[in-house]
C-alpha positions in Angstrom: 102.0 155.2 116.6 99.2 154.8 119.0 97.1 157.6 117.1 96.9 155.2 113.9 96.1 152.3 116.1 93.1 154.6 117.3 91.9 155.1 113.9 91.7 151.2 113.1 89.9 150.6 116.5 86.1 150.2 116.1 84.1 152.5 118.2 87.1 154.3 119.5 85.7 158.1 119.8 88.5 159.7 122.5 90.9 162.0 121.8 94.3 159.5 120.5 96.6 160.0 123.4 93.8 159.7 125.9 91.6 156.9 124.3 94.5 154.5 124.3 95.3 155.5 128.2 91.6 154.9 128.9 91.2 151.8 126.7 94.2 150.1 129.0 93.3 151.0 132.1 90.0 149.3 131.4 91.0 146.4 130.1 93.3 145.9 133.3 90.5 146.8 135.3 88.2 144.7 133.5 90.9 141.8 133.8 91.3 142.1 137.8 87.6 142.0 138.1 87.4 138.9 136.4 90.3 137.6 138.2 88.4 138.6 141.7 85.5 136.6 140.3 87.4 133.4 139.8 89.0 133.2 142.6 85.5 134.2 144.4 84.9 130.8 142.9 87.8 128.3 144.3 86.8 131.1 148.1 83.7 129.2 148.0 85.3 125.9 147.9 87.3 127.4 151.0 84.4 127.9 152.8 84.1 123.9 153.6 87.9 123.8 154.4 87.5 126.4 157.2 87.5 125.8 160.9 84.8 128.0 160.7 82.2 128.2 163.9 80.0 130.9 162.3 79.5 132.2 158.6 78.4 135.4 158.0 76.5 136.8 155.6 76.0 140.3 154.0 72.1 140.7 153.1 71.7 143.4 149.7 74.0 142.8 146.5 75.3 139.3 148.2 72.1 137.2 149.0 69.4 139.1 147.3 69.0 142.0 144.1 66.1 143.9 143.3 64.4 143.9 139.9 65.5 147.3 139.5 68.8 148.2 139.1 69.6 150.0 141.9 68.3 151.0 145.4 66.8 154.2 144.0 64.4 152.1 141.7 62.3 151.1 143.9 61.7 154.6 144.7 60.9 154.9 141.0 57.9 152.5 141.6 56.8 154.3 144.4 56.6 157.2 142.9 54.7 155.9 139.7 52.6 154.3 142.2 52.0 157.8 144.1 50.1 159.0 140.5 47.5 156.9 141.7 46.3 159.3 144.0 46.3 157.4 146.5 47.2 160.1 149.0 46.9 163.6 149.1 50.2 164.7 148.7 51.2 167.9 146.5 51.8 166.8 142.8 55.5 168.9 143.3 56.3 165.5 146.1 55.3 163.1 143.9 57.0 164.5 141.2 60.1 164.9 143.4 59.5 161.7 145.2 62.4 159.7 143.8 65.2 162.5 144.5 63.1 163.3 148.0 63.4 159.9 149.4 67.2 159.2 148.0 68.4 161.8 149.6 66.5 161.0 152.6 68.4 158.7 154.3 72.0 160.8 154.9 70.2 163.6 156.0 68.4 162.2 158.7 71.5 160.6 159.6 72.8 163.8 160.2 69.6 165.4 161.5 69.2 162.6 164.5 73.0 161.8 164.5 72.4 158.0 164.9 72.4 155.4 161.8 68.5 155.8 161.6 65.5 153.2 160.9 62.9 153.6 157.9 60.9 155.4 160.6 63.5 158.0 161.3 64.1 158.7 158.0 60.0 159.4 157.1 59.7 161.4 160.6 62.7 163.3 158.8 60.6 164.1 155.3 57.2 164.4 157.4 59.1 167.2 159.0 60.6 169.0 155.8 57.5 168.1 153.5 54.6 169.1 155.6 53.1 165.7 155.6 50.0 163.7 157.3 50.4 160.9 160.2 48.6 158.9 157.4 50.5 159.7 154.5 54.1 158.8 156.1 52.7 155.5 157.2 51.4 154.9 153.9 54.2 155.9 152.4 56.6 153.7 154.7 53.5 150.3 154.1 54.6 151.0 150.2 58.4 150.9 150.3 57.8 148.1 152.6 55.0 146.2 150.2 57.2 147.1 147.0 61.0 146.2 148.4 59.6 142.9 149.6 58.2 142.5 145.7 61.2 143.9 144.0 63.6 141.1 145.9 65.3 138.3 143.9 68.0 135.8 144.9 71.2 135.9 143.6 71.6 132.0 143.0 75.3 131.6 143.6 75.2 132.3 147.2 71.7 131.3 148.6 72.9 127.6 147.0 75.8 128.3 149.3 74.0 128.6 152.3 71.1 126.0 151.6 74.1 123.9 151.0 76.2 125.1 154.5 72.8 124.3 155.9 72.2 120.7 155.2 75.9 120.7 157.3 74.1 122.1 160.1 76.4 125.1 160.1 75.9 128.1 162.1 74.3 131.6 159.7 74.2 134.9 160.8 73.6 137.6 158.3 74.9 141.4 158.9 73.4 144.1 157.3 74.2 148.1 157.3 70.2 148.7 156.7 67.2 151.0 157.4 64.8 148.3 157.5 64.1 145.9 160.4 65.5 142.8 160.9 61.8 141.5 160.5 61.4 142.3 157.3 64.8 141.0 156.4 64.2 137.9 157.5 60.6 138.2 155.5 62.8 138.6 152.1 65.5 135.7 153.0 62.5 133.4 153.5 61.2 134.8 150.2 64.7 133.5 148.4 64.5 130.5 151.0 67.6 130.9 153.1 66.5 131.4 155.9 66.5 129.1 159.1 64.8 129.7 162.4 68.2 128.9 164.2 69.6 131.8 162.4 70.0 135.8 163.3 70.2 138.7 162.0 72.0 141.7 162.7 70.8 144.7 161.4 73.4 147.9 161.9 69.9 150.9 162.7 68.6 148.0 165.8 72.1 147.9 167.2 73.1 151.6 166.4 76.4 150.6 164.8 77.6 149.8 161.3 80.2 147.5 159.5 81.3 150.1 158.5 83.0 151.6 161.3 83.9 147.7 162.6 81.4 148.3 165.1 78.8 145.5 164.1 81.1 143.4 163.4 82.7 143.3 167.6 78.9 143.2 168.4 78.0 139.9 167.0 81.3 138.3 167.6 80.5 139.0 171.4 76.9 138.4 171.1 77.7 134.8 169.4 80.4 134.1 171.8 82.6 133.3 168.9 86.6 134.2 168.2 87.0 136.7 164.9 89.7 134.0 163.6 86.1 130.9 163.7 83.9 133.9 161.7 83.6 133.8 158.1 82.2 136.5 156.4 81.0 137.2 152.6 80.0 140.3 151.4 80.1 142.9 148.0 81.3 146.3 149.6 85.2 146.2 149.5 85.1 148.8 153.0 82.3 147.9 154.8 82.4 144.0 154.3 86.5 143.1 153.9 88.6 146.0 155.1 86.7 146.5 158.1 86.2 142.5 158.8 89.8 142.1 158.1 90.9 144.6 160.6 89.6 142.4 163.1 90.8 139.2 162.4 87.9 138.1 160.7 88.4 135.4 157.8 86.4 137.5 154.4 85.9 136.5 150.9 84.8 139.4 148.6 81.8 138.5 146.4 81.9 141.7 143.8 79.8 139.4 141.0 76.6 141.7 141.9 78.8 145.3 140.8 77.1 146.0 137.4 79.0 145.4 134.4 79.7 148.3 132.1 77.2 146.7 129.8 74.4 147.3 132.2 75.9 150.6 133.2 75.0 151.5 129.9 71.6 150.0 129.5 71.1 151.8 132.7 72.2 155.3 132.6 72.0 155.0 128.2 68.7 154.5 127.8 66.6 157.9 128.4 68.6 161.0 128.3 71.4 159.6 130.9 69.2 158.9 134.3 68.0 156.4 136.5 64.5 157.6 136.8 62.8 155.5 133.9 61.6 152.3 135.0 62.9 150.7 131.9 66.3 151.6 132.5 65.8 150.0 135.8 64.4 147.1 134.8 66.2 146.5 131.5 69.6 147.2 133.3 68.7 144.4 136.0 67.9 142.1 133.6 70.5 141.6 132.2 72.2 141.9 135.7 70.0 139.0 137.3 70.6 136.7 134.0 74.2 137.2 134.4 74.5 136.8 138.0 72.7 133.4 137.9 75.1 132.1 135.2 75.3 128.3 136.0 78.7 127.0 133.9 81.6 127.3 135.8 84.3 126.9 133.0 85.7 130.3 131.6 85.1 130.1 128.4 81.1 128.8 128.9 80.7 131.8 131.5 81.8 134.6 128.9 79.3 133.0 126.3 77.0 133.5 128.4 77.8 136.6 129.8 77.9 137.6 126.1 73.9 136.0 125.4 72.9 138.1 129.5 74.4 142.0 128.6 74.7 142.4 125.1 72.6 140.0 122.5 69.9 139.6 124.9 69.1 142.9 125.1 70.2 143.9 121.3 67.7 141.2 120.4 65.2 141.4 122.5 64.4 144.8 121.9 64.4 144.5 118.0 61.6 141.3 118.7 59.3 143.9 120.8 59.8 146.1 118.0 58.7 143.9 114.4 55.7 142.6 116.6 54.3 145.8 117.7 55.1 146.7 114.0 53.7 143.6 112.5 50.2 144.2 114.7 50.0 148.3 113.9 50.2 146.4 110.1 47.5 143.7 110.8 49.4 140.8 109.9 48.1 137.5 110.5 51.1 134.8 110.8 54.6 135.7 110.5 57.3 133.5 109.2 60.7 133.4 110.6 63.5 132.6 108.4 66.1 130.0 109.2 68.5 130.3 110.3 69.3 133.9 111.5 65.5 133.8 112.5 65.6 131.4 115.1 66.7 132.6 118.2 64.5 135.5 117.0 62.2 133.1 116.4 62.0 131.2 120.2 62.2 135.3 121.9 58.8 136.0 119.9 57.1 132.8 120.7 58.4 134.1 124.5 57.4 137.3 124.9 54.2 137.9 121.9 51.4 136.7 124.9 52.9 138.8 127.2 53.3 141.7 124.9 49.4 140.8 123.7 49.4 140.4 120.4 47.6 138.1 118.3 50.2 136.8 115.5 50.7 133.4 114.1 54.5 132.3 114.5 56.1 130.4 112.0 60.0 129.1 111.4 60.7 127.7 107.6 63.7 125.9 106.5 64.8 128.7 103.6 68.8 130.4 102.3 70.3 132.1 100.0 71.4 129.2 99.1 67.7 127.4 98.3 66.1 130.2 96.9 68.8 132.2 94.8 69.3 129.7 92.0 65.2 129.1 92.4 64.2 132.1 91.5 66.7 132.4 88.7 65.0 132.4 84.7 67.3 133.6 83.0 70.6 134.3 83.4 71.0 138.1 83.4 73.0 141.0 84.9 70.8 140.5 87.5 70.9 137.0 88.2 75.2 137.9 88.4 75.2 140.3 90.9 74.6 136.9 93.3 76.2 134.4 91.4 79.2 136.2 91.2 79.1 138.0 94.5 82.2 138.1 96.6 81.8 137.0 100.5 84.2 138.2 100.4 86.5 136.4 97.9 85.6 134.1 94.6 86.4 130.8 93.8 85.2 128.2 91.0 84.3 125.8 94.0 81.7 129.0 95.3 80.0 129.1 91.6 79.5 125.7 91.2 78.1 125.4 94.1 75.5 128.0 94.2 74.2 126.5 90.1 74.7 122.8 91.3 77.3 122.7 88.5 80.3 120.8 88.1 83.1 122.0 89.1 85.4 120.0 86.1 83.3 121.3 83.9 83.8 125.5 84.9 87.3 124.5 85.5 88.0 123.3 82.1 86.4 126.3 80.2 88.3 129.1 81.9 91.3 127.5 82.2 90.9 126.9 78.3 90.1 130.7 78.2 93.3 132.5 80.7 95.2 130.0 79.5 96.7 129.2 82.8 96.2 126.6 85.5 93.1 127.8 88.3 92.3 125.1 91.0 88.9 125.4 92.3 89.9 127.1 95.6 92.0 129.5 93.6 90.5 133.1 94.5 89.5 134.2 91.2 91.0 137.6 90.1 88.7 140.7 88.3 89.9 139.4 84.9 89.0 135.6 85.8 85.8 137.0 87.0 84.8 138.1 83.7 86.4 135.7 81.9 83.8 133.4 84.3 81.1 135.1 83.1 81.9 135.0 79.9 82.1 130.8 80.2 78.4 131.3 82.3 77.3 132.9 79.1 77.1 129.9 77.2 74.5 127.9 75.6 75.5 124.8 77.5 75.8 126.6 80.7 72.5 128.5 80.6 70.7 125.9 79.6 72.2 123.8 82.7 71.1 126.5 85.2 68.3 127.2 84.1 67.4 123.3 84.2 68.6 123.4 87.6 66.7 126.3 88.5 63.2 124.9 87.2 64.0 121.6 89.5 64.8 123.7 92.9 61.6 125.6 91.9 59.5 122.8 92.4 60.7 121.7 95.1 60.9 124.9 97.1 57.0 125.8 95.9 55.7 122.2 97.2 57.0 123.1 100.8 56.1 127.1 100.9 52.5 125.8 100.0 52.6 123.6 102.4 53.7 125.8 104.8 50.8 128.4 103.9 53.1 131.4 102.1 50.6 131.1 99.5 47.4 131.4 102.0 45.5 134.2 100.8 46.5 136.1 104.3 48.3 139.6 105.1 51.8 137.6 105.8 55.4 138.7 106.4 58.9 137.3 106.9 61.4 137.9 109.3 65.1 137.5 109.1 68.7 139.5 110.2 69.0 141.4 107.5 70.6 143.6 105.7 69.0 143.4 101.7 66.2 141.2 102.0 67.4 138.6 99.8 65.7 135.7 100.7 62.1 138.3 100.5 62.8 139.2 97.1 63.2 135.7 96.5 60.0 134.1 98.1 57.9 137.0 96.4 59.4 135.9 92.8 58.9 132.2 93.4 55.4 132.7 94.6 54.7 135.1 91.7 56.0 132.7 89.1 53.7 130.1 90.2 50.5 132.4 91.2 50.9 135.4 88.9 47.5 136.7 90.3 49.4 137.0 93.7 49.5 140.5 95.1 53.2 139.6 96.5 52.7 142.6 99.4 54.7 140.1 101.7 56.1 142.5 104.5 59.4 141.5 105.5 61.2 143.2 108.9 64.6 143.1 109.8 67.2 144.4 112.4 68.7 146.2 109.6 68.1 146.9 106.1 71.5 148.1 103.9 71.0 151.7 101.3 73.3 150.1 98.8 70.6 146.8 98.5 70.6 146.1 94.7 67.5 144.2 94.2 64.7 144.9 96.3 61.9 143.8 94.9 59.7 146.9 96.6 61.9 149.1 99.6 58.6 150.0 101.1 57.9 146.8 102.3 61.0 146.0 104.1 61.2 147.2 107.7 64.2 148.0 109.4 64.7 147.9 113.1 68.3 149.6 113.6 68.6 151.4 110.2 67.3 151.2 106.9 66.3 153.9 103.4 63.0 154.6 104.7 63.7 154.9 108.3 65.2 157.8 110.4 68.5 156.2 110.7 69.5 155.7 107.2 72.5 154.4 107.2 74.0 151.6 109.8 74.9 153.5 113.1 78.3 151.1 113.7 81.0 149.3 111.7 79.6 146.1 109.7 82.6 144.3 112.1 79.1 144.9 114.8 76.6 143.4 112.7 78.4 140.6 111.9 79.4 140.0 114.9 75.0 140.1 115.8 75.0 137.0 112.6 77.3 135.2 114.9 74.9 136.1 117.9 71.9 134.7 116.0 73.7 131.7 114.5 71.1 128.6 113.7 71.8 125.1 115.8 71.2 123.2 112.4 73.0 123.4 108.9 72.6 125.1 106.1 69.1 124.6 104.1 70.7 123.7 100.6 67.0 122.3 99.1 63.6 120.4 100.2 62.7 116.9 99.7 59.2 114.6 100.3 59.5 112.1 103.5 57.2 109.0 103.2 54.6 110.3 104.7 54.1 112.7 101.6 55.4 116.2 103.7 57.9 118.3 102.2 60.7 118.4 104.6 64.1 120.9 104.0 67.2 119.1 102.8 70.0 120.2 105.2 74.0 120.8 104.7 73.8 118.8 108.8 71.2 118.2 110.7 73.1 119.7 113.2 75.9 122.7 113.2 78.8 121.2 115.3 81.0 123.9 114.5 78.7 126.5 116.0 77.3 124.4 119.7 81.3 123.5 120.1 81.6 126.9 119.7 79.2 128.2 122.5 76.6 128.7 120.9 74.1 126.6 124.0 76.1 128.8 126.1 75.5 131.8 124.6 71.3 131.1 124.0 71.0 130.7 127.5 72.1 134.0 128.5 69.8 135.2 125.7 67.0 133.6 127.5 67.5 133.8 130.4 67.8 138.1 129.7 63.9 137.3 128.7 62.9 135.5 131.4 64.0 138.3 133.9 62.9 141.2 132.1 59.4 142.1 134.1 56.2 140.7 132.7 54.9 144.6 133.3 57.7 145.8 131.1 57.1 143.4 128.3 53.3 144.3 128.3 53.8 148.1 128.3 56.4 147.6 125.2 54.1 148.0 122.4 53.0 151.5 123.7 56.4 152.6 124.0 59.0 154.5 121.2 61.8 152.4 120.3 64.4 155.4 119.6 66.1 154.7 123.3 66.7 150.7 122.5 68.3 151.9 119.3 71.2 154.2 121.4 71.7 151.7 123.8 72.5 148.6 120.9 74.6 151.0 119.7 76.3 152.1 123.1 76.3 148.2 123.3 78.0 147.3 120.1 80.3 150.4 120.4 82.0 149.2 124.2 82.0 145.3 122.4 83.6 146.3 119.2 85.6 148.6 120.2 86.8 148.0 123.8 86.2 144.5 124.3 88.7 141.7 127.2 90.7 139.5 125.4 87.8 137.2 127.3 85.5 138.8 125.0 88.2 138.4 122.2 88.5 135.0 122.1 85.4 134.1 122.7 83.8 136.1 119.4 87.0 135.8 117.4 87.1 131.7 117.5 84.0 131.4 115.8 83.9 129.2 112.5 82.5 132.3 110.3 80.9 131.3 107.0 79.7 134.1 104.7 79.6 132.6 101.2 76.1 130.9 100.8 77.1 127.7 99.9 79.1 127.4 103.3 82.5 126.1 101.5 84.9 127.7 103.6 84.6 128.3 107.0 86.6 130.5 109.1 87.8 132.2 112.6 86.3 135.2 112.7 89.0 136.7 114.4 91.9 134.5 114.9 95.2 135.8 116.3 97.7 137.5 113.8 101.2 135.5 113.3 104.6 137.8 112.5 103.5 137.3 108.5 100.3 138.2 108.6 100.5 141.3 111.6 103.5 142.5 108.8 100.6 141.6 105.7 97.9 143.5 107.5 98.8 147.2 107.0 100.1 146.3 103.7 96.6 144.5 101.5 94.1 146.7 100.6 91.4 143.9 101.2 91.9 143.3 105.0 88.7 141.2 106.0 90.7 138.8 104.6 93.3 138.0 107.2 90.6 139.2 109.9 86.5 139.9 110.1 87.3 142.2 113.7 90.7 143.9 114.1 90.4 144.8 117.9 89.6 141.2 118.7 92.6 139.6 116.2 94.8 142.8 117.7 94.0 141.4 121.6 94.5 137.8 121.1 98.1 138.1 119.4 100.9 138.0 121.4 103.1 141.5 121.9 105.4 141.1 119.1 102.6 140.2 116.8 101.0 143.3 118.1 104.0 145.4 118.1 104.4 144.8 114.3 100.3 145.7 113.6 100.4 148.8 115.3 103.8 149.8 113.8 102.8 149.0 110.4 99.4 150.5 111.3 101.5 153.9 112.4 100.9 157.1 110.2 104.7 157.6 108.7 104.4 153.9 107.4 101.2 154.2 105.9 102.6 157.5 104.0 105.0 155.0 102.7 103.2 152.5 101.7 100.8 154.5 99.9 104.3 156.1 97.8 105.0 152.2 97.3 101.1 151.1 96.2 101.2 153.6 93.9 104.0 152.8 92.2 102.5 149.1 92.0 105.8 147.5 94.1 103.5 146.3 96.7 100.9 142.8 95.9 
């Protein structure tokens, strides 16, 4: 039974029985982590109710963090600076500096048998590697300068301390650290939390640590404070919580700074499972910093923001960096970002293009399959029927009438006469009925109406495209999410119908291009980032569910482009189905986008500058890992957040359904019996997690191997559906 579930769970690559066990353990761990974060917010409020005389805070990963994902990331940055040749040390020492410095702290403690200072650590390195005094002094100064430059605030705690300062509370800082209190004071001043009344206690200056409990004992004596009147906040479970609680100190466990599973993927999976890459350090920490600075309070809002910061942000930023780099290499002068998937991509490109040092004009244009496909139609032939009768995932008379701007009543009258049955506008058409509808649409009356509507729409969109400069004699490109480049084809067709001498050489840039694209004007003008028929990765590395989730991440904040009109000033404007995409905004689009934008904000400028010189293979590997983690091992909160999205797959957006609704008893049983399972959910794992225990049990039972064998037998006899 478990085996079958794993086969239907996206991203499950583990062995069957072991995989299910690990998934459950991981989900339980994630639940505990999230519960701890919620209790943290409650505990922060509890600070004001406590009768504490003194509030103490751990420093690193509680008040401040670094611009690198790990403390060792600072040593990676130092190693890069050492390559400039500023000091006379061996090439071998420079190439191994990160490893040498990472192990030196523990080795120095074993050598000197005490809590070491930064100077002790470098004296140990000097002795072991025969360095000069000048080299040691340079390295110590370089590390201090790099640490100070790398400091970043954890806003939640910084704001808390500032508030406590306003209330005239007594604040102290306690850290197990090799840096001096003077250096730590400069770090705290940089984030704006140090007050001259505050005290700093550092392990290396007193020869005792928090982990042993001795430093807490010293602090209580120094502050003349009893344990019950001290409240301590920290991120280390053993050093900050267990040790303090043994002494009767009230503690608040701050564990938000612990890397999420997505941040771990970015850190370890980017470049051959190594932390020695500054790319992995910076990208992972940007995701972490964005997540830590979550401004929202409700669980739903925080979850949407975290998905933007940890998943959508890294994915889309990689894509934008690639497309800008690719467009520059093709010497393009202007890029058009197509509504609505292109909206967030356009916003990211605007924020990154200057840092990347790329000079290309960026424009956002309103276009859609609904506004383009009819306009490009000059014949009602088999090519036209590919989009007219496309099932997405099902087809009805209402779908077709909306696509062609035809009367539903006229179509229903003709097809009911032909099929000799009563079909309603929303009836899901069978293959026989679709063929009957195709025959109806070939009748002269409907052909004339379709071509007349197409001509009218072509005149409108041509005016809009001319106004937006698409007809300019410049090297141009269009940007969209994917997956076939249909709108690019339509625009090229419309341009050539207006100007037959136009070359039609408009480049297209896509997150992915499907290999099964049927009506490409020129596949070699379509560039796919994640997969492409002409690229290294020809097939999508993850299931199409992942691509649908990406469509959700790139939702627009305005409605569908239906057509175009001229305003009173003579400007062409898009005619939108709704001015505001209220469904998406109510779902959480604003919070998601803020997370995406904050990821880019926290990505260092020097990394953005270097992106155009980078190989994007590791970005693609990272995206695959992130997709598989989200799709195959989501938390219940993530399943609900994404599953609630009002998904509209049809080009005219006639119908809206939840992306992954919870099963009821009937649907849980039905899921294993029907072939077109997407009619019940677009994401089985999300639906499964959202369903109650009974529905999950039924789904697991119906998907088990014995049941499926019976179902196949009955399917062959046509007893079921």
